[in-house]
N, CA, C, O and the ligand as a Tripos MOL2 file, in Angstrom:
@<TRIPOS>MOLECULE
protein
  313   311    79     0     0
PROTEIN
NO_CHARGES

@<TRIPOS>ATOM
      1 N          90.5430   11.4900   -9.6960 N.3       1 MET1
      2 CA         91.2080   12.1950  -10.7920 C.3       1 MET1
      3 C          91.5200   13.6210  -10.3390 C.2       1 MET1
      4 O          90.7020   14.2750   -9.6920 O.2       1 MET1
      5 N          92.6890   14.0770  -10.6820 N.am      2 THR2
      6 CA         93.0890   15.4140  -10.2370 C.3       2 THR2
      7 C          93.7160   16.1910  -11.3830 C.2       2 THR2
      8 O          94.2680   15.6000  -12.3110 O.2       2 THR2
      9 N          93.6350   17.4850  -11.3190 N.am      3 THR3
     10 CA         94.2570   18.3260  -12.3450 C.3       3 THR3
     11 C          95.5650   18.9160  -11.8310 C.2       3 THR3
     12 O          96.2180   19.6970  -12.5240 O.2       3 THR3
     13 N          95.9440   18.5380  -10.6070 N.am      4 ASN4
     14 CA         97.1310   19.1340   -9.9950 C.3       4 ASN4
     15 C          98.3920   18.9060  -10.8210 C.2       4 ASN4
     16 O          98.8190   17.7690  -11.0220 O.2       4 ASN4
     17 N          98.9700   19.9780  -11.2870 N.am      5 GLY5
     18 CA        100.2620   19.9010  -11.9450 C.3       5 GLY5
     19 C         100.2580   19.2030  -13.2870 C.2       5 GLY5
     20 O         101.3250   18.9120  -13.8280 O.2       5 GLY5
     21 N          99.0920   18.9270  -13.8390 N.am      6 ILE6
     22 CA         99.0670   18.2270  -15.1120 C.3       6 ILE6
     23 C          98.9130   19.2460  -16.2380 C.2       6 ILE6
     24 O          97.9480   20.0100  -16.2750 O.2       6 ILE6
     25 N          99.8680   19.2430  -17.1420 N.am      7 GLY7
     26 CA         99.7880   20.1220  -18.2970 C.3       7 GLY7
     27 C          99.5780   19.2800  -19.5380 C.2       7 GLY7
     28 O          99.8680   18.0830  -19.5490 O.2       7 GLY7
     29 N          99.0740   19.9110  -20.5760 N.am      8 CYS8
     30 CA         98.8560   19.1920  -21.8290 C.3       8 CYS8
     31 C         100.1820   18.6700  -22.3800 C.2       8 CYS8
     32 O         101.1630   19.4110  -22.4410 O.2       8 CYS8
     33 N         100.2160   17.3890  -22.7830 N.am      9 PRO9
     34 CA        101.4550   16.8200  -23.3340 C.3       9 PRO9
     35 C         101.8440   17.4470  -24.6780 C.2       9 PRO9
     36 O         103.0010   17.3760  -25.0900 O.2       9 PRO9
     37 N         100.8870   18.0500  -25.3440 N.am     10 LEU10
     38 CA        101.1750   18.6370  -26.6530 C.3      10 LEU10
     39 C         101.5690   20.0980  -26.5550 C.2      10 LEU10
     40 O         102.5830   20.5090  -27.1200 O.2      10 LEU10
     41 N         100.7710   20.8910  -25.8360 N.am     11 CYS11
     42 CA        100.9960   22.3360  -25.8510 C.3      11 CYS11
     43 C         101.2490   22.9210  -24.4760 C.2      11 CYS11
     44 O         101.4380   24.1300  -24.3430 O.2      11 CYS11
     45 N         101.2570   22.0720  -23.4400 N.am     12 LYS12
     46 CA        101.4730   22.5230  -22.0590 C.3      12 LYS12
     47 C         100.3280   23.3980  -21.5470 C.2      12 LYS12
     48 O         100.4670   24.1000  -20.5460 O.2      12 LYS12
     49 N          99.2140   23.3430  -22.2400 N.am     13 GLY13
     50 CA         98.0410   24.1120  -21.8080 C.3      13 GLY13
     51 C          97.4330   23.5110  -20.5540 C.2      13 GLY13
     52 O          97.8430   22.4430  -20.0990 O.2      13 GLY13
     53 N          96.4540   24.2050  -20.0020 N.am     14 ARG14
     54 CA         95.8160   23.7500  -18.7840 C.3      14 ARG14
     55 C          94.8040   22.6590  -19.1110 C.2      14 ARG14
     56 O          94.0180   22.7900  -20.0490 O.2      14 ARG14
     57 N          94.8300   21.5640  -18.3170 N.am     15 MET15
     58 CA         93.8960   20.4660  -18.5050 C.3      15 MET15
     59 C          92.7750   20.6100  -17.4900 C.2      15 MET15
     60 O          93.0330   20.8550  -16.3120 O.2      15 MET15
     61 N          91.5430   20.4610  -17.9300 N.am     16 SER16
     62 CA         90.4350   20.4800  -16.9800 C.3      16 SER16
     63 C          89.5300   19.2810  -17.2380 C.2      16 SER16
     64 O          89.5700   18.6760  -18.3100 O.2      16 SER16
     65 N          88.7160   18.9470  -16.2430 N.am     17 LEU17
     66 CA         87.8570   17.7730  -16.3710 C.3      17 LEU17
     67 C          86.8210   17.9750  -17.4650 C.2      17 LEU17
     68 O          86.1690   19.0160  -17.5470 O.2      17 LEU17
     69 N          86.6880   16.9720  -18.2890 N.am     18 GLY18
     70 CA         85.7190   17.0490  -19.3680 C.3      18 GLY18
     71 C          85.3700   15.6430  -19.8110 C.2      18 GLY18
     72 O          85.5180   14.6840  -19.0540 O.2      18 GLY18
     73 N          84.9140   15.5320  -21.0220 N.am     19 ARG19
     74 CA         84.5100   14.2310  -21.5740 C.3      19 ARG19
     75 C          85.0750   14.1110  -22.9720 C.2      19 ARG19
     76 O          85.2480   15.1020  -23.6810 O.2      19 ARG19
     77 N          85.3590   12.8720  -23.3560 N.am     20 THR20
     78 CA         85.8510   12.6630  -24.7060 C.3      20 THR20
     79 C          85.2950   11.3520  -25.2630 C.2      20 THR20
     80 O          84.7180   10.5520  -24.5270 O.2      20 THR20
     81 N          85.4700   11.1470  -26.5400 N.am     21 ASP21
     82 CA         85.0330    9.9160  -27.1950 C.3      21 ASP21
     83 C          86.2640    9.1510  -27.6700 C.2      21 ASP21
     84 O          87.2660    9.7480  -28.0640 O.2      21 ASP21
     85 N          86.1750    7.8280  -27.6280 N.am     22 VAL22
     86 CA         87.2690    7.0130  -28.1510 C.3      22 VAL22
     87 C          86.6970    5.9890  -29.1270 C.2      22 VAL22
     88 O          85.6740    5.3590  -28.8590 O.2      22 VAL22
     89 N          87.3730    5.8330  -30.2590 N.am     23 THR23
     90 CA         86.9500    4.8670  -31.2720 C.3      23 THR23
     91 C          87.8560    3.6470  -31.2260 C.2      23 THR23
     92 O          89.0810    3.7660  -31.2580 O.2      23 THR23
     93 N          87.2400    2.4760  -31.1510 N.am     24 PHE24
     94 CA         87.9890    1.2120  -31.1600 C.3      24 PHE24
     95 C          87.6870    0.5150  -32.4770 C.2      24 PHE24
     96 O          86.5360    0.4800  -32.9130 O.2      24 PHE24
     97 N          88.7030   -0.0350  -33.1060 N.am     25 ARG25
     98 CA         88.5110   -0.7990  -34.3400 C.3      25 ARG25
     99 C          89.1010   -2.1760  -34.1810 C.2      25 ARG25
    100 O          90.1870   -2.3420  -33.6260 O.2      25 ARG25
    101 N          88.3780   -3.1620  -34.6710 N.am     26 ARG26
    102 CA         88.9000   -4.5380  -34.6550 C.3      26 ARG26
    103 C          88.3500   -5.1870  -35.8970 C.2      26 ARG26
    104 O          87.1530   -5.4590  -35.9890 O.2      26 ARG26
    105 N          89.2240   -5.4380  -36.8580 N.am     27 GLY27
    106 CA         88.7470   -5.9900  -38.1180 C.3      27 GLY27
    107 C          87.7450   -5.0330  -38.7490 C.2      27 GLY27
    108 O          88.0670   -3.8720  -39.0000 O.2      27 GLY27
    109 N          86.5260   -5.5160  -39.0070 N.am     28 ARG28
    110 CA         85.5120   -4.6660  -39.6210 C.3      28 ARG28
    111 C          84.5560   -4.0820  -38.5960 C.2      28 ARG28
    112 O          83.5600   -3.4580  -38.9620 O.2      28 ARG28
    113 N          84.8490   -4.2780  -37.3110 N.am     29 SER29
    114 CA         84.0120   -3.7150  -36.2560 C.3      29 SER29
    115 C          84.5660   -2.3640  -35.8100 C.2      29 SER29
    116 O          85.7690   -2.2030  -35.6040 O.2      29 SER29
    117 N          83.6660   -1.4030  -35.6650 N.am     30 VAL30
    118 CA         84.0450   -0.0840  -35.1570 C.3      30 VAL30
    119 C          83.1010    0.2460  -34.0120 C.2      30 VAL30
    120 O          81.8820    0.2560  -34.1830 O.2      30 VAL30
    121 N          83.6680    0.5140  -32.8490 N.am     31 VAL31
    122 CA         82.8580    0.8640  -31.6860 C.3      31 VAL31
    123 C          83.3330    2.2200  -31.1650 C.2      31 VAL31
    124 O          84.5160    2.4120  -30.8810 O.2      31 VAL31
    125 N          82.3980    3.1460  -31.0480 N.am     32 VAL32
    126 CA         82.7060    4.4670  -30.4990 C.3      32 VAL32
    127 C          82.1350    4.5350  -29.0940 C.2      32 VAL32
    128 O          80.9270    4.3990  -28.9020 O.2      32 VAL32
    129 N          82.9950    4.7440  -28.1180 N.am     33 VAL33
    130 CA         82.5350    4.9000  -26.7360 C.3      33 VAL33
    131 C          82.5570    6.3970  -26.4370 C.2      33 VAL33
    132 O          83.6020    7.0450  -26.4850 O.2      33 VAL33
    133 N          81.3730    6.9280  -26.1280 N.am     34 GLU34
    134 CA         81.2200    8.3710  -25.9750 C.3      34 GLU34
    135 C          81.1660    8.7820  -24.5130 C.2      34 GLU34
    136 O          80.8180    7.9910  -23.6360 O.2      34 GLU34
    137 N          81.5160   10.0320  -24.2750 N.am     35 SER35
    138 CA         81.3950   10.6620  -22.9450 C.3      35 SER35
    139 C          82.2400    9.9820  -21.8800 C.2      35 SER35
    140 O          81.7870    9.7680  -20.7560 O.2      35 SER35
    141 N          83.4640    9.6480  -22.2410 N.am     36 ILE36
    142 CA         84.3940    9.0840  -21.2610 C.3      36 ILE36
    143 C          84.9850   10.2430  -20.4610 C.2      36 ILE36
    144 O          85.4590   11.2180  -21.0450 O.2      36 ILE36
    145 N          84.9610   10.1460  -19.1150 N.am     37 PRO37
    146 CA         85.5620   11.2200  -18.3290 C.3      37 PRO37
    147 C          87.0550   11.3240  -18.6230 C.2      37 PRO37
    148 O          87.7580   10.3150  -18.6720 O.2      37 PRO37
    149 N          87.5240   12.5330  -18.8140 N.am     38 ALA38
    150 CA         88.9180   12.7320  -19.2020 C.3      38 ALA38
    151 C          89.3660   14.1210  -18.7930 C.2      38 ALA38
    152 O          88.5560   14.9900  -18.4720 O.2      38 ALA38
    153 N          90.6720   14.3050  -18.8120 N.am     39 LEU39
    154 CA         91.2200   15.6500  -18.6990 C.3      39 LEU39
    155 C          91.3650   16.1700  -20.1200 C.2      39 LEU39
    156 O          91.9930   15.5340  -20.9660 O.2      39 LEU39
    157 N          90.7800   17.3300  -20.3720 N.am     40 VAL40
    158 CA         90.8000   17.8890  -21.7210 C.3      40 VAL40
    159 C          91.5380   19.2120  -21.6970 C.2      40 VAL40
    160 O          91.2930   20.0590  -20.8380 O.2      40 VAL40
    161 N          92.4400   19.3820  -22.6450 N.am     41 CYS41
    162 CA         93.2220   20.6140  -22.7340 C.3      41 CYS41
    163 C          92.3100   21.7650  -23.1290 C.2      41 CYS41
    164 O          91.5560   21.6690  -24.0970 O.2      41 CYS41
    165 N          92.3870   22.8660  -22.3640 N.am     42 GLU42
    166 CA         91.5500   24.0260  -22.6630 C.3      42 GLU42
    167 C          92.0620   24.7630  -23.8850 C.2      42 GLU42
    168 O          91.3520   25.5790  -24.4720 O.2      42 GLU42
    169 N          93.2730   24.4800  -24.2590 N.am     43 ASN43
    170 CA         93.8860   25.1890  -25.3840 C.3      43 ASN43
    171 C          93.6950   24.4570  -26.7120 C.2      43 ASN43
    172 O          93.2020   25.0430  -27.6760 O.2      43 ASN43
    173 N          94.0850   23.1700  -26.7680 N.am     44 CYS44
    174 CA         94.0740   22.4720  -28.0550 C.3      44 CYS44
    175 C          93.0750   21.3130  -28.1080 C.2      44 CYS44
    176 O          92.8640   20.7310  -29.1720 O.2      44 CYS44
    177 N          92.4620   20.9740  -26.9730 N.am     45 GLY45
    178 CA         91.4390   19.9320  -26.9920 C.3      45 GLY45
    179 C          91.9740   18.5220  -26.8360 C.2      45 GLY45
    180 O          91.1950   17.5690  -26.8650 O.2      45 GLY45
    181 N          93.2890   18.3560  -26.6700 N.am     46 GLU46
    182 CA         93.8700   17.0310  -26.4260 C.3      46 GLU46
    183 C          93.2600   16.4350  -25.1570 C.2      46 GLU46
    184 O          93.1550   17.1120  -24.1340 O.2      46 GLU46
    185 N          92.8590   15.1600  -25.2310 N.am     47 ALA47
    186 CA         92.2310   14.5240  -24.0770 C.3      47 ALA47
    187 C          93.1450   13.4720  -23.4840 C.2      47 ALA47
    188 O          93.8050   12.7300  -24.2110 O.2      47 ALA47
    189 N          93.1820   13.4080  -22.1710 N.am     48 SER48
    190 CA         93.9670   12.4070  -21.4580 C.3      48 SER48
    191 C          93.0240   11.6050  -20.5640 C.2      48 SER48
    192 O          92.4020   12.1490  -19.6520 O.2      48 SER48
    193 N          92.9300   10.3050  -20.8380 N.am     49 ILE49
    194 CA         92.0010    9.4430  -20.1040 C.3      49 ILE49
    195 C          92.7920    8.6340  -19.1010 C.2      49 ILE49
    196 O          93.8410    8.0890  -19.4440 O.2      49 ILE49
    197 N          92.3160    8.5420  -17.8630 N.am     50 ASP50
    198 CA         93.0820    7.7690  -16.8840 C.3      50 ASP50
    199 C          92.9270    6.2630  -17.1520 C.2      50 ASP50
    200 O          92.0630    5.8310  -17.9140 O.2      50 ASP50
    201 N          93.7950    5.4870  -16.4950 N.am     51 THR51
    202 CA         93.8830    4.0550  -16.7830 C.3      51 THR51
    203 C          92.5700    3.3240  -16.5400 C.2      51 THR51
    204 O          92.1560    2.4910  -17.3460 O.2      51 THR51
    205 N          91.9150    3.6390  -15.4190 N.am     52 ALA52
    206 CA         90.6720    2.9380  -15.0740 C.3      52 ALA52
    207 C          89.5840    3.2320  -16.1030 C.2      52 ALA52
    208 O          88.8680    2.3250  -16.5280 O.2      52 ALA52
    209 N          89.4600    4.4910  -16.5030 N.am     53 ALA53
    210 CA         88.4210    4.8570  -17.4690 C.3      53 ALA53
    211 C          88.7180    4.2580  -18.8300 C.2      53 ALA53
    212 O          87.8040    3.8250  -19.5320 O.2      53 ALA53
    213 N          89.9890    4.2280  -19.2100 N.am     54 SER54
    214 CA         90.3010    3.6760  -20.5280 C.3      54 SER54
    215 C          90.0990    2.1640  -20.5450 C.2      54 SER54
    216 O          89.7140    1.6000  -21.5690 O.2      54 SER54
    217 N          90.3560    1.5120  -19.4200 N.am     55 LYS55
    218 CA         90.1240    0.0750  -19.3210 C.3      55 LYS55
    219 C          88.6260   -0.2200  -19.4060 C.2      55 LYS55
    220 O          88.2130   -1.1560  -20.0900 O.2      55 LYS55
    221 N          87.8180    0.5770  -18.7110 N.am     56 ALA56
    222 CA         86.3650    0.3830  -18.7400 C.3      56 ALA56
    223 C          85.8240    0.6180  -20.1470 C.2      56 ALA56
    224 O          84.9540   -0.1170  -20.6130 O.2      56 ALA56
    225 N          86.3410    1.6430  -20.8220 N.am     57 ALA57
    226 CA         85.8960    1.9250  -22.1900 C.3      57 ALA57
    227 C          86.2630    0.7680  -23.1160 C.2      57 ALA57
    228 O          85.4780    0.3760  -23.9800 O.2      57 ALA57
    229 N          87.4600    0.2310  -22.9260 N.am     58 TYR58
    230 CA         87.9300   -0.8970  -23.7310 C.3      58 TYR58
    231 C          87.0210   -2.1130  -23.5280 C.2      58 TYR58
    232 O          86.6980   -2.8320  -24.4740 O.2      58 TYR58
    233 N          86.6150   -2.3270  -22.2630 N.am     59 GLU59
    234 CA         85.7350   -3.4740  -21.9770 C.3      59 GLU59
    235 C          84.3700   -3.3180  -22.6340 C.2      59 GLU59
    236 O          83.7850   -4.2930  -23.1060 O.2      59 GLU59
    237 N          83.8620   -2.0790  -22.6630 N.am     60 ILE60
    238 CA         82.5920   -1.8170  -23.3560 C.3      60 ILE60
    239 C          82.7520   -2.1580  -24.8350 C.2      60 ILE60
    240 O          81.9010   -2.8240  -25.4260 O.2      60 ILE60
    241 N          83.8530   -1.6930  -25.4230 N.am     61 ALA61
    242 CA         84.1010   -1.9370  -26.8490 C.3      61 ALA61
    243 C          84.2560   -3.4270  -27.1270 C.2      61 ALA61
    244 O          83.7190   -3.9370  -28.1100 O.2      61 ALA61
    245 N          84.9920   -4.1260  -26.2610 N.am     62 GLU62
    246 CA         85.1990   -5.5690  -26.4250 C.3      62 GLU62
    247 C          83.8770   -6.3230  -26.4430 C.2      62 GLU62
    248 O          83.6880   -7.2560  -27.2240 O.2      62 GLU62
    249 N          82.9620   -5.9010  -25.5660 N.am     63 ARG63
    250 CA         81.6650   -6.5590  -25.4680 C.3      63 ARG63
    251 C          80.8830   -6.3810  -26.7720 C.2      63 ARG63
    252 O          80.2640   -7.3210  -27.2720 O.2      63 ARG63
    253 N          80.9210   -5.1720  -27.3060 N.am     64 GLU64
    254 CA         80.1990   -4.8990  -28.5520 C.3      64 GLU64
    255 C          80.8310   -5.6540  -29.7240 C.2      64 GLU64
    256 O          80.1270   -6.1870  -30.5810 O.2      64 GLU64
    257 N          82.1600   -5.6930  -29.7500 N.am     65 ILE65
    258 CA         82.8660   -6.3980  -30.8210 C.3      65 ILE65
    259 C          82.5540   -7.8910  -30.7530 C.2      65 ILE65
    260 O          82.3610   -8.5440  -31.7790 O.2      65 ILE65
    261 N          82.5060   -8.4260  -29.5230 N.am     66 ALA66
    262 CA         82.1950   -9.8520  -29.3390 C.3      66 ALA66
    263 C          80.7820  -10.1810  -29.8200 C.2      66 ALA66
    264 O          80.5080  -11.2980  -30.2590 O.2      66 ALA66
    265 N          79.8910   -9.1890  -29.7290 N.am     67 ARG67
    266 CA         78.5190   -9.3410  -30.2100 C.3      67 ARG67
    267 C          78.4400   -9.2900  -31.7290 C.2      67 ARG67
    268 O          77.4070   -9.6020  -32.3210 O.2      67 ARG67
    269 N          79.5470   -8.8910  -32.3520 N.am     68 GLY68
    270 CA         79.5760   -8.8070  -33.8000 C.3      68 GLY68
    271 C          79.1050   -7.4680  -34.3370 C.2      68 GLY68
    272 O          78.6460   -7.3780  -35.4760 O.2      68 GLY68
    273 N          79.2170   -6.4230  -33.5170 N.am     69 ALA69
    274 CA         78.8020   -5.0930  -33.9510 C.3      69 ALA69
    275 C          79.6410   -4.6520  -35.1480 C.2      69 ALA69
    276 O          80.8510   -4.8730  -35.1820 O.2      69 ALA69
    277 N          78.9920   -4.0300  -36.1260 N.am     70 ALA70
    278 CA         79.7210   -3.4660  -37.2580 C.3      70 ALA70
    279 C          80.0930   -2.0230  -36.9440 C.2      70 ALA70
    280 O          81.2450   -1.6150  -37.0930 O.2      70 ALA70
    281 N          79.1040   -1.2660  -36.5100 N.am     71 LEU71
    282 CA         79.3340    0.1230  -36.1010 C.3      71 LEU71
    283 C          78.3950    0.3990  -34.9490 C.2      71 LEU71
    284 O          77.1750    0.3570  -35.1070 O.2      71 LEU71
    285 N          78.9640    0.6810  -33.7880 N.am     72 GLU72
    286 CA         78.1490    0.8190  -32.5840 C.3      72 GLU72
    287 C          78.6030    2.0580  -31.8260 C.2      72 GLU72
    288 O          79.7990    2.3070  -31.6740 O.2      72 GLU72
    289 N          77.6190    2.8360  -31.3500 N.am     73 PHE73
    290 CA         77.9250    3.9720  -30.4900 C.3      73 PHE73
    291 C          77.4430    3.6390  -29.0790 C.2      73 PHE73
    292 O          76.2710    3.3210  -28.8820 O.2      73 PHE73
    293 N          78.3390    3.7120  -28.1040 N.am     74 CYS74
    294 CA         77.9950    3.3900  -26.7310 C.3      74 CYS74
    295 C          78.3110    4.5930  -25.8550 C.2      74 CYS74
    296 O          79.2460    5.3440  -26.1330 O.2      74 CYS74
    297 N          77.5410    4.7710  -24.8140 N.am     75 THR75
    298 CA         77.8440    5.8340  -23.8570 C.3      75 THR75
    299 C          78.5330    5.2210  -22.6510 C.2      75 THR75
    300 O          78.0580    4.2450  -22.0720 O.2      75 THR75
    301 N          79.6480    5.8070  -22.2900 N.am     76 TYR76
    302 CA         80.3940    5.3470  -21.1320 C.3      76 TYR76
    303 C          79.5560    5.5720  -19.8800 C.2      76 TYR76
    304 O          79.0050    6.6550  -19.6840 O.2      76 TYR76
    305 N          79.4610    4.5510  -19.0360 N.am     77 ALA77
    306 CA         78.7910    4.7110  -17.7490 C.3      77 ALA77
    307 C          79.7430    4.2210  -16.6670 C.2      77 ALA77
    308 O          80.1450    3.0580  -16.6660 O.2      77 ALA77
    309 N          80.0950    5.1000  -15.7610 N.am     78 ALA78
    310 CA         81.0810    4.7460  -14.7220 C.3      78 ALA78
    311 C          80.5230    3.6710  -13.8090 C.2      78 ALA78
    312 O          81.2010    3.2410  -12.8760 O.2      78 ALA78
    313 ZN         96.9630   21.2790  -25.4520 Zn       79 ZN79
@<TRIPOS>BOND
     1     1     2 1
     2     2     3 1
     3     3     4 2
     4     3     5 am
     5     5     6 1
     6     6     7 1
     7     7     8 2
     8     7     9 am
     9     9    10 1
    10    10    11 1
    11    11    12 2
    12    11    13 am
    13    13    14 1
    14    14    15 1
    15    15    16 2
    16    15    17 am
    17    17    18 1
    18    18    19 1
    19    19    20 2
    20    19    21 am
    21    21    22 1
    22    22    23 1
    23    23    24 2
    24    23    25 am
    25    25    26 1
    26    26    27 1
    27    27    28 2
    28    27    29 am
    29    29    30 1
    30    30    31 1
    31    31    32 2
    32    31    33 am
    33    33    34 1
    34    34    35 1
    35    35    36 2
    36    35    37 am
    37    37    38 1
    38    38    39 1
    39    39    40 2
    40    39    41 am
    41    41    42 1
    42    42    43 1
    43    43    44 2
    44    43    45 am
    45    45    46 1
    46    46    47 1
    47    47    48 2
    48    47    49 am
    49    49    50 1
    50    50    51 1
    51    51    52 2
    52    51    53 am
    53    53    54 1
    54    54    55 1
    55    55    56 2
    56    55    57 am
    57    57    58 1
    58    58    59 1
    59    59    60 2
    60    59    61 am
    61    61    62 1
    62    62    63 1
    63    63    64 2
    64    63    65 am
    65    65    66 1
    66    66    67 1
    67    67    68 2
    68    67    69 am
    69    69    70 1
    70    70    71 1
    71    71    72 2
    72    71    73 am
    73    73    74 1
    74    74    75 1
    75    75    76 2
    76    75    77 am
    77    77    78 1
    78    78    79 1
    79    79    80 2
    80    79    81 am
    81    81    82 1
    82    82    83 1
    83    83    84 2
    84    83    85 am
    85    85    86 1
    86    86    87 1
    87    87    88 2
    88    87    89 am
    89    89    90 1
    90    90    91 1
    91    91    92 2
    92    91    93 am
    93    93    94 1
    94    94    95 1
    95    95    96 2
    96    95    97 am
    97    97    98 1
    98    98    99 1
    99    99   100 2
   100    99   101 am
   101   101   102 1
   102   102   103 1
   103   103   104 2
   104   103   105 am
   105   105   106 1
   106   106   107 1
   107   107   108 2
   108   107   109 am
   109   109   110 1
   110   110   111 1
   111   111   112 2
   112   111   113 am
   113   113   114 1
   114   114   115 1
   115   115   116 2
   116   115   117 am
   117   117   118 1
   118   118   119 1
   119   119   120 2
   120   119   121 am
   121   121   122 1
   122   122   123 1
   123   123   124 2
   124   123   125 am
   125   125   126 1
   126   126   127 1
   127   127   128 2
   128   127   129 am
   129   129   130 1
   130   130   131 1
   131   131   132 2
   132   131   133 am
   133   133   134 1
   134   134   135 1
   135   135   136 2
   136   135   137 am
   137   137   138 1
   138   138   139 1
   139   139   140 2
   140   139   141 am
   141   141   142 1
   142   142   143 1
   143   143   144 2
   144   143   145 am
   145   145   146 1
   146   146   147 1
   147   147   148 2
   148   147   149 am
   149   149   150 1
   150   150   151 1
   151   151   152 2
   152   151   153 am
   153   153   154 1
   154   154   155 1
   155   155   156 2
   156   155   157 am
   157   157   158 1
   158   158   159 1
   159   159   160 2
   160   159   161 am
   161   161   162 1
   162   162   163 1
   163   163   164 2
   164   163   165 am
   165   165   166 1
   166   166   167 1
   167   167   168 2
   168   167   169 am
   169   169   170 1
   170   170   171 1
   171   171   172 2
   172   171   173 am
   173   173   174 1
   174   174   175 1
   175   175   176 2
   176   175   177 am
   177   177   178 1
   178   178   179 1
   179   179   180 2
   180   179   181 am
   181   181   182 1
   182   182   183 1
   183   183   184 2
   184   183   185 am
   185   185   186 1
   186   186   187 1
   187   187   188 2
   188   187   189 am
   189   189   190 1
   190   190   191 1
   191   191   192 2
   192   191   193 am
   193   193   194 1
   194   194   195 1
   195   195   196 2
   196   195   197 am
   197   197   198 1
   198   198   199 1
   199   199   200 2
   200   199   201 am
   201   201   202 1
   202   202   203 1
   203   203   204 2
   204   203   205 am
   205   205   206 1
   206   206   207 1
   207   207   208 2
   208   207   209 am
   209   209   210 1
   210   210   211 1
   211   211   212 2
   212   211   213 am
   213   213   214 1
   214   214   215 1
   215   215   216 2
   216   215   217 am
   217   217   218 1
   218   218   219 1
   219   219   220 2
   220   219   221 am
   221   221   222 1
   222   222   223 1
   223   223   224 2
   224   223   225 am
   225   225   226 1
   226   226   227 1
   227   227   228 2
   228   227   229 am
   229   229   230 1
   230   230   231 1
   231   231   232 2
   232   231   233 am
   233   233   234 1
   234   234   235 1
   235   235   236 2
   236   235   237 am
   237   237   238 1
   238   238   239 1
   239   239   240 2
   240   239   241 am
   241   241   242 1
   242   242   243 1
   243   243   244 2
   244   243   245 am
   245   245   246 1
   246   246   247 1
   247   247   248 2
   248   247   249 am
   249   249   250 1
   250   250   251 1
   251   251   252 2
   252   251   253 am
   253   253   254 1
   254   254   255 1
   255   255   256 2
   256   255   257 am
   257   257   258 1
   258   258   259 1
   259   259   260 2
   260   259   261 am
   261   261   262 1
   262   262   263 1
   263   263   264 2
   264   263   265 am
   265   265   266 1
   266   266   267 1
   267   267   268 2
   268   267   269 am
   269   269   270 1
   270   270   271 1
   271   271   272 2
   272   271   273 am
   273   273   274 1
   274   274   275 1
   275   275   276 2
   276   275   277 am
   277   277   278 1
   278   278   279 1
   279   279   280 2
   280   279   281 am
   281   281   282 1
   282   282   283 1
   283   283   284 2
   284   283   285 am
   285   285   286 1
   286   286   287 1
   287   287   288 2
   288   287   289 am
   289   289   290 1
   290   290   291 1
   291   291   292 2
   292   291   293 am
   293   293   294 1
   294   294   295 1
   295   295   296 2
   296   295   297 am
   297   297   298 1
   298   298   299 1
   299   299   300 2
   300   299   301 am
   301   301   302 1
   302   302   303 1
   303   303   304 2
   304   303   305 am
   305   305   306 1
   306   306   307 1
   307   307   308 2
   308   307   309 am
   309   309   310 1
   310   310   311 1
   311   311   312 2
@<TRIPOS>SUBSTRUCTURE
     1 MET1         2 RESIDUE 1 A MET
     2 THR2         6 RESIDUE 1 A THR
     3 THR3        10 RESIDUE 1 A THR
     4 ASN4        14 RESIDUE 1 A ASN
     5 GLY5        18 RESIDUE 1 A GLY
     6 ILE6        22 RESIDUE 1 A ILE
     7 GLY7        26 RESIDUE 1 A GLY
     8 CYS8        30 RESIDUE 1 A CYS
     9 PRO9        34 RESIDUE 1 A PRO
    10 LEU10       38 RESIDUE 1 A LEU
    11 CYS11       42 RESIDUE 1 A CYS
    12 LYS12       46 RESIDUE 1 A LYS
    13 GLY13       50 RESIDUE 1 A GLY
    14 ARG14       54 RESIDUE 1 A ARG
    15 MET15       58 RESIDUE 1 A MET
    16 SER16       62 RESIDUE 1 A SER
    17 LEU17       66 RESIDUE 1 A LEU
    18 GLY18       70 RESIDUE 1 A GLY
    19 ARG19       74 RESIDUE 1 A ARG
    20 THR20       78 RESIDUE 1 A THR
    21 ASP21       82 RESIDUE 1 A ASP
    22 VAL22       86 RESIDUE 1 A VAL
    23 THR23       90 RESIDUE 1 A THR
    24 PHE24       94 RESIDUE 1 A PHE
    25 ARG25       98 RESIDUE 1 A ARG
    26 ARG26      102 RESIDUE 1 A ARG
    27 GLY27      106 RESIDUE 1 A GLY
    28 ARG28      110 RESIDUE 1 A ARG
    29 SER29      114 RESIDUE 1 A SER
    30 VAL30      118 RESIDUE 1 A VAL
    31 VAL31      122 RESIDUE 1 A VAL
    32 VAL32      126 RESIDUE 1 A VAL
    33 VAL33      130 RESIDUE 1 A VAL
    34 GLU34      134 RESIDUE 1 A GLU
    35 SER35      138 RESIDUE 1 A SER
    36 ILE36      142 RESIDUE 1 A ILE
    37 PRO37      146 RESIDUE 1 A PRO
    38 ALA38      150 RESIDUE 1 A ALA
    39 LEU39      154 RESIDUE 1 A LEU
    40 VAL40      158 RESIDUE 1 A VAL
    41 CYS41      162 RESIDUE 1 A CYS
    42 GLU42      166 RESIDUE 1 A GLU
    43 ASN43      170 RESIDUE 1 A ASN
    44 CYS44      174 RESIDUE 1 A CYS
    45 GLY45      178 RESIDUE 1 A GLY
    46 GLU46      182 RESIDUE 1 A GLU
    47 ALA47      186 RESIDUE 1 A ALA
    48 SER48      190 RESIDUE 1 A SER
    49 ILE49      194 RESIDUE 1 A ILE
    50 ASP50      198 RESIDUE 1 A ASP
    51 THR51      202 RESIDUE 1 A THR
    52 ALA52      206 RESIDUE 1 A ALA
    53 ALA53      210 RESIDUE 1 A ALA
    54 SER54      214 RESIDUE 1 A SER
    55 LYS55      218 RESIDUE 1 A LYS
    56 ALA56      222 RESIDUE 1 A ALA
    57 ALA57      226 RESIDUE 1 A ALA
    58 TYR58      230 RESIDUE 1 A TYR
    59 GLU59      234 RESIDUE 1 A GLU
    60 ILE60      238 RESIDUE 1 A ILE
    61 ALA61      242 RESIDUE 1 A ALA
    62 GLU62      246 RESIDUE 1 A GLU
    63 ARG63      250 RESIDUE 1 A ARG
    64 GLU64      254 RESIDUE 1 A GLU
    65 ILE65      258 RESIDUE 1 A ILE
    66 ALA66      262 RESIDUE 1 A ALA
    67 ARG67      266 RESIDUE 1 A ARG
    68 GLY68      270 RESIDUE 1 A GLY
    69 ALA69      274 RESIDUE 1 A ALA
    70 ALA70      278 RESIDUE 1 A ALA
    71 LEU71      282 RESIDUE 1 A LEU
    72 GLU72      286 RESIDUE 1 A GLU
    73 PHE73      290 RESIDUE 1 A PHE
    74 CYS74      294 RESIDUE 1 A CYS
    75 THR75      298 RESIDUE 1 A THR
    76 TYR76      302 RESIDUE 1 A TYR
    77 ALA77      306 RESIDUE 1 A ALA
    78 ALA78      310 RESIDUE 1 A ALA
    79 ZN79       313 GROUP 0 **** ****
């Protein structure tokens, strides 16, 4: 992951490495995957997650949803 030349899509602010949370909903299941590595805008807080990290987060959420979780908080582990 690199910050080279990447500006915030919303405000063009500087993006730096940070962490963010993503919420997945499927029917009545809600899964929050926390601490996903991301580029976070230093100005407005907009987060940009790369494809690999977002796919991994989605797989974590899918697993919890398949288990029948109603509301689950998971920590992303690379
Ligand atoms: Zn921004």
